N, C-alpha and C positions, 0 to 999 in steps of 0.2 A: 566175721568181725563180731565183737561182743556187743550185745544190745545195750544201749545206754539205759541207766536207771531213770526213773522219773525225777524231774528237778525238784528242789525243796518246795517250790511254790505248788507244784502238782501234788507232791506228797502231802502237804498240808491240806490241800483241797480234798484229797482222797480220805484223809483222816476225819473229815466231817461226817458224822455218823449217818446223816440222811442222804448224802450224795449218791452212794451206790444204789440205794433204794430208788432214788429219783431216776437214775440212769436205766434201771430195770423198768420203771414205770413208763419211760419214754418209748420203749419198744412196743407198747400196745397201740401206738398211733395207727400204724398201717394195718395190722391184723384186725383190730376192732373196726376200723373204717370199712374194711372189706366184708367182714363176716357178720356184724351185728344184725343187718337187715336181711340176711339170706333166708331165714324162715318165712319172711314176708314176700320173698321174690315172686312166688306164683300169684299172690294177691296183687302185687304191684303190676305184674304183667297184665292181669285182667283189667285193672282200673285204668291204666294208660293205653289199653288197646294195642299192646305190642306183641310181636311174635317172641317165642321163647329165646331164639338166638339174638334178637335185638335187645331184649331185657338183660341177657347175660353180658351185653356190651357195657352195662353199668359196672359190672365186675372188672371187665377188661380195662375200661378207662381208668379205674382206680389203680389197677396194677401198673399200667403204663405210667400214670402220674407218679406213683411211688418210686418207680425206677428212675424216671427223669429227675424227680425232686432230690433223690439221694445223690445223683451224679453232680448236680449243681451245688447242693448244700455242702457236700464233702469238700470240694475244692475251695469254695468260699470260706469255709471254716478253717482250713489250713492257712489261709491268708489273713483273715480278719478276726479269728478267734471263734470259739464255740458258742459263747453265751448270746451275743447279739443275733447271730444267725438263727439260733434256736428260738428266741423270743419272737422274731418275725414270723417264723414258721407256725408257731402256736396260734398267734393272732389270726393269721390267714386261714388256719384250719377251722377256727371257730366260725369265721364268716362264711366259709364255703359249706360248712355243715348246715348252716341255716338256709343257704341258697338251695341246697339239695332238698330241704324240707318243703320248700314252696314251689318246687319245679312243676310247671303245668303240663309238660309233655315229656315223653321219654327222651327226646333229643336234647332238651334242656338239661335233663337229669344226667345224661351221659357226659355232657360238657362240664357240668358242675362237679361230677365225680372225678373227672380228669384233674381239675384244679384242686379238689380236696386231696387227691392222691399226691399231687406236687407238694402241698403243704405238709401232709402226713409223713412223707419221706424224710423230712428234716429231722424229726425226732429219732428215727431209727439210726440214721447215719451218725448223728451227734452222739448217741448213746455208745455206739461201737468205737468211735474215734476218741471220745473223752475217756472211755475205759482204757484204751491203749495209752492215753496220756498219763494215767495214774497207776496202772498195773503193769507187771512184767512177770515172766517166768510162770511158775505154777499158779500164782494168783491170777494171771491173765487167762489161763485155761479155765480156771474155776469161774471167773467172771463171765466168760463167753458161754460156759455151761448154764449159768443162771439166766443169761440173756435168752438162750434157747428155750429154757423152761418157761420164762415169763412171756416171751414173744409167741412161742408155740401154744402156750396155755391160752393166751388171748385169742389166737387164731381158732382154737377149738372151742373155747368156752363162749366166744362171741355169739355163735348160733344158739347156744344154750340160753344165754341171757336174752338174746333177741327173741327166742321162742317164748320165754316167760313174759317179756314186755309186750309181745304181740298179742297176748291174751287181754291186755288192757288198753292198747293203743294200736294205731295203724303204722304203716311204714314211714309216714311223715313224722310221726312222733318219735320213731327210732332215731331219725337224723337230728331232731331237737335234743334227744338224749346225748348224742355224740357231741353236740355243741356244748352241753353242760359239762361233759367229761373234759373237753378242751379248756373250759374256764377253770376247772379245778386244777388241771395240770399247769396252767399259766400261773396261778396263785402260788403253787408249790415251787415252781421254777424260780419265780422272783425272790422267794424267801430262801431257797437252798442252793441254787446253782451258782457257784463262783466260777470264774474263768479258769479252765484247766490247761489252756495253752498260752504260756507267757509270750509277750511280744518278741523276746529274743529267739524264740523257737518257731516263729511263724514263717511260712514260705513267702518269698517275694519274687517278682519277675513277671507277674501278670499271666495272661493267657498262654504265652509262649512257654513259660515255666511249667504250667499245668500240663500242656501237651507233652513236654519232655518227660515229666514224671509218669504220665500215662504210658508213654512208649516204653519206659524202663520197666514198669510193672508188667505189662502184657508180654514183654520179651522174656520174662522169667517163666520158664516152663512149669515150675511148681505152682506159682501164683495163678497162672492161666488155667492149669488143671483144676485147682481148687475152686475157682469161681465158676468154671464151666460145669464141674460136677454138681455144685450147688444149684446152678441154673437149671439143669435138667431135673434134679430131684424136686426143686420147688415148682417146676412146671407140672410134675405129677401131683404135688400137694395141692396146688391151686386149681388144677383140673378137678381134683377130688372135692375141694370145697365148693367149686362152682356147680358141679354136677350132682353131688350127693343129695342136695335138697330135692331135686326132681326125682332122683332114683328112689329115695326113701318115702317121699310123700306121694308122688304121682304113680309110681309103679307098685310100691309095697303098701300104700295107703295109710302111712303114718300121719297123725295130726301134727301141726307145728310144734306142740308141746312134746309129743312123742319123738319127733325128729330131734328136738333139742336134748331130750333125755338120752337118746342114742349117742349123741355127740358128747354128752357128759362123761360117759365111760371112756371115750377117746381122750378127753382132756386129762383125766387122771393118769392114763398110760403115757401120754405125751410128757407130762411133768416128770413122771418117774424115770422114763428112759432118757430124757434130756439131762436130768441131774446125774444119773448113773454113768452116762456116757462121758460127761465132763470129768468125773472122778476116774473112770477107766482110762481115758486118754492121758490124764496126768500121771497115773501110776504105771501104765503099760505102754501104749503106743498110740499116737494120734492116727497114723496111717492104718494100723490094725483095727482101731475102733471105727474108722471111716469105712473100711471094707465090710465090717459086720453090719453097719447101718445100711449100706447099699444092698446087701443080701436080704435083710429083713424087709426093706421097702419093695424090692423086686418080688418077694414072695406074696406080699399083699396085692401088688399089681396083677400078678398072675391069677390070683383068686378072683379079682374083678373081671379079668378077661374070660375066665371060665364061666362066671355068672352071666356074661353077655352072650355066651354061646349056647348054654343049656340052662334050663330052669333050676334054680337052687333056692334053699330056704333063706329067709331074711338073716338068720344067724351067720351064714357063710359070708354074706355081703358085709355085715357089721364087723366081723373078725378081719376080713380083708382090708377094710378101711382102717381099722385099728393098726394092723401091721404096717400099712403104707405110711400112716402118719408117724408111728413110733420109729420106723426106719429113718425117716427124714430127721426126726429129733436126735437120733443117735449120731448122725453124720454131722450135724450143724456145728457143735463146739470144735470138733477136730478140724473141719474144713476151714472154719473162721480163723482158728489159730494158725494153721498152715499158711493161710493167705496173708494175714496181717502181722504176725509176730516179727517178721524181718524188716518191716517198714515203719519204724516209729516216727520218722521225720515227715512222712506224708500219710499219716494214718487216716486222715479225712478222705483223701483221694482214693486210697486203697479200699477203704470201707465203702465208699460210694460206688466203686466199680463192682464190688461184691454184691451190694444191694441192688444195683441197676440190673445186673444179670439175673439175680434171683427173681425179682419182680417183673422184669422185662420178659423173661422166658415164661413166667407164669401168666402174664398178660396175653401172650400168643397162644398158650395151651388152653386157657379157660374157655374160650368160645367154641373150641373144637368139640367139646363134649355135648354141645347142643345141636350137632348136625343132624341127629335123628329125632329132633324135637324132644319130648319128654317120654318117649315110648320105649327106649332101649338103653341097657347098661353098656352095650358093646363099645360105643365110642369112648366111654370113660376107661374101659379096660384096654383098648388099643392105645390110647394116649399115654396112660400110666405105664404100661409095659414098654412102649417105645422109649419113653423118657428114662426109665430105669436102666434099660439096656445101654443107652447112650451114656448115662452117668457111670456105669461100670466100665465102658470102653475108655472113657476119659481117665478114670482112675488107673487102669492098667497101662495106658500109653503115656500119660503125662505125670502122674503122681507116683513116681517110682519109689519103692521102699528104700530107706536109707539103712546102712549097716548098723549105725549106732543111734537109732531113733528110739530113745527111751520115753521122752515126754513131748517131743515134737519141736518146741522152740529151739532146743539146743542144736537141732540139725540145720538151723537156718544160718549157721555161722559161715557157710560157704556161699550163701546166696548174696547177690548184689543188693545194695540198697539204693533207693532213689537219690539219697544224699551223696552216696559215693559215686554214682554214675553221672551225676550232673552237679556242677558247682552251685553252691548255695550263696545267697546274697542276704545273709542275716547279720 
């Protein structure tokens, strides 16, 4: 079935010059929340008297919160609109960031990070769903490519900025900085973000309708394959983000600033490959681009596994991390488009499932890299290789190539939509 174009109201909203920029900005919520304090994680561990694996639970809690927050916010935004849900999330994010800053124990910090993740997930899912409200076709692929660039850039540049800030403040000051970012985003949102989902396009029917939409989505083989593929790849990415600080600082002896500079090179690569992959998917093939990204990520994971088995120079580890992150960047626009393009009527719910799987799988994988404390790269190599292999298996078994797949969204014509599978009450 033909994808509906955005309504006139949504088109006018998209025409506002600052709205796309704000949607891109909203994607920094989750990555910055998780990554900014990573260079200070060893110092945090020592100050709070926590074991390495327990300290890494602060990363896991944030990831779990991000997953759950997206699941709830996406469905609510389909029913009540994007703007109000977004404002609630931003205010909650500011408050929980301050709570993290004053946490007296690691247990309190883990709980605060969970709630911070819940609030931070709102920005991510609203950005994806609002983009689906106002874009379609090639413009949608380009938009998701930019989301990948900005979101991934935040994930990689967060430690860089955190390393710089860590030279002038401690980990508590970093959380205060996150609260300040939240205030800035709140001000911009109040000024710029007009509602992108008109009342006549909102879902009704309550929790029963949401469950029906979820069943429709997960019964779609292609949608399920796309979100599982991203779940496994993001598990590898977040394992890398959680473990790299200990690998580079504790094993290779880099200072917090040196660690941040090493990540700076990755940030440039992530931005470049995220942008290029969006253009490539639009002009060539979403599934072909996705396959290339999986291969690049797997190559980086294999490099980390080798580094865990035999001594290697620092350069080998840095290049392997670069390949892993860049591979995930290559896959993200294509997988997001494959998952969401066919479901304009429930973009919030579809986006929330994608985000929940990405961050939920990441939350499970992140603490696994600490099973050998901070003394070995091997757990990081094992986790990333396993995740990459599973991502490739999902691609081969569920995301089957389409005969006429030129840009990706055109191949969704044969896919069911939630609106078609279940009656609407609009």
